[in-house]
Every structure is written in structure tokens, then in C-alpha cells.
C-alpha positions as CSV (number, residue, x, y, z in Angstrom):
1,T,26.5,-9.5,12.8
2,D,30.2,-9.6,13.4
3,L,30.9,-8.9,10.1
4,M,28.8,-5.9,10.4
5,E,30.5,-4.8,13.1
6,A,33.8,-5.2,11.3
7,A,32.6,-2.7,8.7
8,I,30.7,-0.5,11.2
9,P,32.6,0.3,14.4
10,E,30.8,0.6,17.8
11,S,31.6,4.2,17.9
12,G,29.3,4.6,14.8
13,S,25.4,5.3,14.7
14,G,25.0,1.6,13.6
15,G,26.0,0.5,17.1
16,A,23.7,3.2,18.8
17,A,20.5,2.4,16.5
18,V,19.3,-0.7,18.4
19,Q,20.0,1.1,22.0
20,G,17.5,3.2,23.6
21,P,17.9,5.8,26.6
22,E,20.1,4.4,29.5
23,G,21.2,1.7,27.1
24,R,17.8,-0.2,27.2
25,L,17.0,-2.0,24.0
26,A,14.9,0.4,21.8
27,P,11.4,-0.6,20.7
28,D,11.5,-2.4,17.4
29,A,9.6,0.3,15.7
30,R,12.3,2.7,16.5
31,V,15.2,0.6,15.2
32,H,13.3,0.0,11.9
33,F,12.7,3.9,11.5
34,R,16.6,4.5,11.8
35,V,17.3,1.3,9.4
36,T,14.9,2.4,6.8
37,R,16.3,6.1,7.0
38,F,19.7,4.4,6.5
39,I,18.1,2.6,3.2
40,M,16.6,5.8,2.0
41,E,19.7,8.0,2.3
42,A,21.9,5.2,0.8
43,G,19.5,4.7,-1.8
44,V,19.7,8.2,-2.9
45,K,23.6,8.1,-2.9
46,L,23.4,5.2,-5.1
47,G,21.4,7.1,-7.6
48,M,18.2,4.6,-6.9
49,R,15.0,5.9,-8.2
50,S,12.0,6.3,-6.0
51,I,10.3,2.9,-6.7
52,P,13.5,0.8,-5.9
53,I,13.9,2.5,-2.9
54,A,10.3,1.9,-1.7
55,T,10.5,-1.7,-2.8
56,A,13.7,-1.9,-0.6
57,C,12.1,-0.6,2.5
58,T,9.2,-3.1,1.6
59,I,11.4,-6.0,1.5
60,Y,13.0,-4.9,4.9
61,H,9.7,-4.4,6.7
62,K,8.4,-7.5,5.3
63,F,11.4,-9.6,6.3
64,F,11.0,-8.5,9.9
65,C,7.2,-9.3,10.1
66,E,8.3,-12.8,9.4
67,T,11.5,-13.0,11.7
68,N,13.0,-11.8,14.8
69,L,15.1,-8.3,15.1
70,D,17.4,-9.9,17.6
71,T,18.2,-12.8,15.1
72,Y,19.4,-10.9,12.2
73,D,21.5,-7.7,12.0
74,P,19.2,-5.0,10.8
75,Y,21.7,-2.9,8.7
76,L,22.9,-6.3,6.9
77,V,19.2,-7.0,6.0
78,A,18.9,-3.4,4.7
79,M,21.7,-3.7,2.5
80,S,20.6,-7.0,1.1
81,S,17.3,-5.2,0.6
82,I,18.8,-2.4,-1.4
83,Y,21.0,-5.1,-3.4
84,L,17.6,-7.4,-4.1
85,A,15.4,-4.1,-4.8
86,G,17.8,-3.2,-7.5
87,K,17.3,-6.5,-9.1
88,V,13.4,-6.7,-8.8
89,E,13.1,-3.1,-10.2
90,E,15.4,-3.6,-12.9
91,Q,18.1,-0.8,-11.7
92,H,21.1,-3.2,-10.9
93,L,23.3,-2.1,-8.4
94,R,27.0,-3.4,-7.7
95,T,27.5,-5.0,-4.2
96,R,30.9,-3.3,-4.0
97,D,28.9,0.3,-4.4
98,I,26.4,-0.7,-1.7
99,I,29.1,-1.7,0.8
100,N,31.1,1.5,0.1
101,V,28.2,3.9,0.5
102,S,27.1,1.9,3.7
103,N,30.6,2.3,5.1
104,R,30.8,6.0,4.3
105,Y,27.3,6.5,6.0
106,F,28.5,5.0,9.3
107,N,32.2,6.6,9.0
108,P,31.9,9.8,7.0
109,S,35.5,10.4,7.0
110,S,36.6,6.9,5.8
111,E,38.0,5.9,2.7
112,P,36.3,3.2,0.4
113,L,37.3,-0.2,1.9
114,E,40.2,-1.8,0.2
115,L,39.3,-5.2,-1.5
116,D,40.8,-7.4,1.3
117,S,39.5,-10.4,2.9
118,R,37.1,-8.1,5.2
119,F,35.4,-6.8,2.2
120,W,35.0,-10.0,0.6
121,E,33.3,-11.5,3.9
122,L,31.1,-8.6,3.9
123,R,29.9,-9.1,0.4
124,D,29.3,-12.8,0.9
125,S,27.4,-12.0,3.8
126,V,25.1,-9.3,1.7
127,V,24.8,-12.0,-0.9
128,Q,23.9,-14.8,1.5
129,C,21.6,-12.5,3.4
130,E,19.8,-11.9,0.2
131,L,19.3,-15.5,-0.5
132,L,18.0,-16.1,3.2
133,M,15.6,-13.4,2.5
134,L,14.2,-14.7,-0.7
135,R,13.5,-18.1,1.1
136,V,12.0,-16.2,4.1
137,L,9.8,-14.0,1.8
138,R,8.9,-17.1,-0.5
139,F,10.3,-15.1,-3.4
140,Q,7.4,-12.8,-3.1
141,V,9.5,-9.7,-3.5
142,S,7.4,-7.7,-6.1
143,F,4.9,-5.3,-4.8
144,Q,2.4,-2.7,-5.9
145,H,3.4,0.9,-4.6
146,P,1.2,3.8,-4.2
147,H,3.2,6.0,-6.7
148,K,1.4,5.5,-9.7
149,Y,-2.0,6.0,-8.0
150,L,-0.7,9.1,-6.4
151,L,0.4,10.8,-9.7
152,H,-3.1,9.9,-11.2
153,Y,-5.0,11.4,-8.3
154,L,-2.6,14.6,-8.3
155,L,-3.5,15.3,-12.0
156,S,-7.1,14.7,-11.5
157,L,-7.2,16.9,-8.4
158,K,-5.3,19.6,-10.3
159,N,-8.2,19.9,-12.9
160,W,-10.8,20.0,-10.1
161,L,-9.0,22.8,-8.1
162,N,-8.9,26.4,-9.1
163,R,-5.6,27.7,-10.5
164,Y,-4.7,29.9,-7.6
165,S,-5.3,27.3,-5.0
166,W,-3.2,24.7,-6.8
167,Q,-0.1,27.1,-7.4
168,R,0.0,28.8,-3.9
169,T,0.2,25.7,-2.1
170,P,2.8,23.0,-2.5
171,I,0.1,20.1,-2.3
172,A,2.0,17.8,-4.6
173,I,5.4,18.3,-3.1
174,T,3.8,17.5,0.4
175,A,2.0,14.6,-0.7
176,W,5.0,13.2,-2.4
177,A,7.0,13.7,0.8
178,L,4.3,12.2,3.1
179,L,4.4,9.1,0.8
180,R,8.1,8.6,1.0
181,D,8.2,9.2,4.8
182,S,5.4,6.4,5.3
183,Y,8.0,3.8,4.3
184,H,9.9,4.4,7.7
185,G,7.0,2.4,9.0
186,G,5.0,-0.7,7.8
187,L,2.0,1.2,6.1
188,C,3.2,-0.4,2.9
189,L,2.2,-3.9,4.4
190,R,-0.9,-3.1,6.2
191,F,-2.8,-0.7,3.8
192,Q,-3.6,-1.0,0.0
193,A,-1.5,1.1,-2.3
194,Q,-4.8,3.1,-3.4
195,H,-5.7,3.8,0.0
196,I,-2.2,5.0,0.9
197,A,-2.0,7.4,-2.1
198,V,-5.6,8.7,-1.1
199,A,-4.6,9.4,2.5
200,V,-1.5,11.3,1.9
201,L,-3.3,13.5,-0.5
202,F,-6.1,13.8,2.0
203,L,-3.5,14.8,4.8
204,A,-1.9,17.2,2.4
205,L,-5.1,19.0,1.7
206,Q,-5.9,19.3,5.4
207,V,-2.3,20.6,6.2
208,Y,-3.0,23.7,3.8
209,G,-6.7,24.0,4.7
210,V,-7.4,23.6,0.8
211,E,-10.9,22.3,0.0
212,V,-12.1,20.2,-3.0
213,P,-14.8,22.4,-4.9
214,A,-18.3,21.3,-4.8
215,E,-17.4,18.9,-1.9
216,A,-20.7,19.8,-0.1
217,E,-23.0,19.3,-3.1
218,A,-21.3,16.2,-4.3
219,E,-23.2,12.6,-4.0
220,K,-20.1,11.1,-2.3
221,P,-16.4,12.6,-0.9
222,W,-13.9,13.1,-3.6
223,W,-11.6,10.5,-1.9
224,Q,-14.3,7.9,-2.6
225,V,-14.2,8.8,-6.0
226,F,-10.7,7.8,-6.2
227,S,-11.3,4.5,-4.4
228,D,-14.7,2.9,-4.1
229,D,-14.0,0.8,-1.0
230,L,-12.0,3.6,0.9
231,T,-13.6,4.7,4.3
232,K,-13.0,7.6,6.3
233,A,-11.9,5.2,9.2
234,I,-9.1,3.6,6.9
235,I,-7.9,7.2,6.1
236,D,-7.9,8.0,9.7
237,N,-5.8,4.8,10.4
238,I,-3.3,5.8,7.6
239,V,-2.9,9.3,8.8
240,S,-2.6,8.4,12.4
241,D,0.1,5.9,11.6
242,L,1.8,8.8,9.6
243,I,1.8,11.2,12.6
244,Q,3.2,8.4,14.6
245,I,6.2,8.4,12.4
246,Y,6.7,12.0,12.5
247,T,6.4,12.0,16.3
248,M,9.1,9.2,16.3
249,D,11.4,11.2,14.2
250,T,11.1,14.2,16.7
251,E,11.9,12.1,19.6
252,L,15.0,10.1,18.3
253,P,18.3,12.0,19.0
């Protein structure tokens, strides 16, 4: 934590992330929301693809399911999650780039860090934290993400819907955005990848009031065609969790 404070001054958003209104400690979910937003924004600046970013968020959430937020600096864990996800998904990143992007995130006007003792201490912290995370997670850091399922479902749905309905509504863009935003919370650990993919598609269709053709005459609902073991209750739970994430986004300063 001391090393992170050296890289991230108290005036930066890093110090504010753990504090709630009137200086009270914010609930864990709010902290994790802010830190995963940092992972996503840093990941984009590092040129990471969507799957490695999703893996970084999942590693982060899984680590804090096993440990206490008060014990480890969440931003250091986030930086190590990015570093580790790059290895897992074979999109290798340099620790120096991760450190500089993170430093710029908290101090937008700052120059890249000098290669001095403080930089090397921070680099060692990222690497040591990565090793700790691997042990805590018992080296189980490879995940099945909803992305490939959502791509398949979108292609199938595009063939079902009439061309006008598909072209006039941004269903695909909305579904991908919902999936990306789901990683602000721990949905990736609580629900199956296929179920999340169907649920974000279900919500995207609802948002734009688009109905799947012949739904009323079908033997079973369209979403069950995609995933046999999926129930409406599971979809409702995922949608409810997503709405909570968006509610949190509007409440955070």
C-alpha cells in the first residue's frame, strides 16, 4: 500500500476510491466498481483486447472473493491482474507500460516515471502481488467468458429477425456494452457464461422493445433454445445485478 501511495498521491482519485460520503468507508461493491473501471480504462490504453480485459476483471473479483479488501491495496491488485491476464490470454504486456498508464490515470498531467528506486519498488510490488494472487487463486486463472456465446447468439438472432428490425435498433452494440459493463460486478463468478450472454441479449431486446418472431407459437422461449438449462429466474437475477451496477454508476461522484 505504501508503494502505491508513492505512485498515487492522496489528492488523486486512488485515495478517494475507498472513501464514502463524509469520509466513511464505502461498501466493497463501490470500491470494486471503481477499480474495475480503472482496469477497463487502463486496458484500453494498453491496447488490450476485450477478452484479456475481461480476464483481468475476473481475476480481480475472484481474488477479493478469497481475501479481505482491507488487507490488500485494490489498485495494486488491479495492476497485477492486468499483468497476469496478459500472460493468460497471450497478450503480453510490459510492467513498465502498466505502471506508466496507471500513473497517468491518477495523475493525468504527469510525465512517465523515472527508472529510479521508486519505480523498481513499484515494479517489484506488481510482480510479487502477481505471485501472491496465483497462490491465493491456486493457479486457476483461465476462464470461459460469455463473448463467444454472445457472438453466436447474435448471429442466430440476426437471421431470425426481419432485416428492418435489426438495422433500425443497435441490439448488437447494446448487448456488447452490457456484457462489458457486467464486469464492474461479480456476475462473471456467479453465473454461467452462456447464461450471461443470453441475459444481456434479453435485456438489449427489452430496451428497444424488439420481439423475436413467432415467439408466441414456439414450443419454448427463444432464450431456452440457446441454453437448455436456463430459466427465466436466472435471467431476472442477472438483469437485476446489471441494473444494480448501472444504479451504482449514477450514484458515484
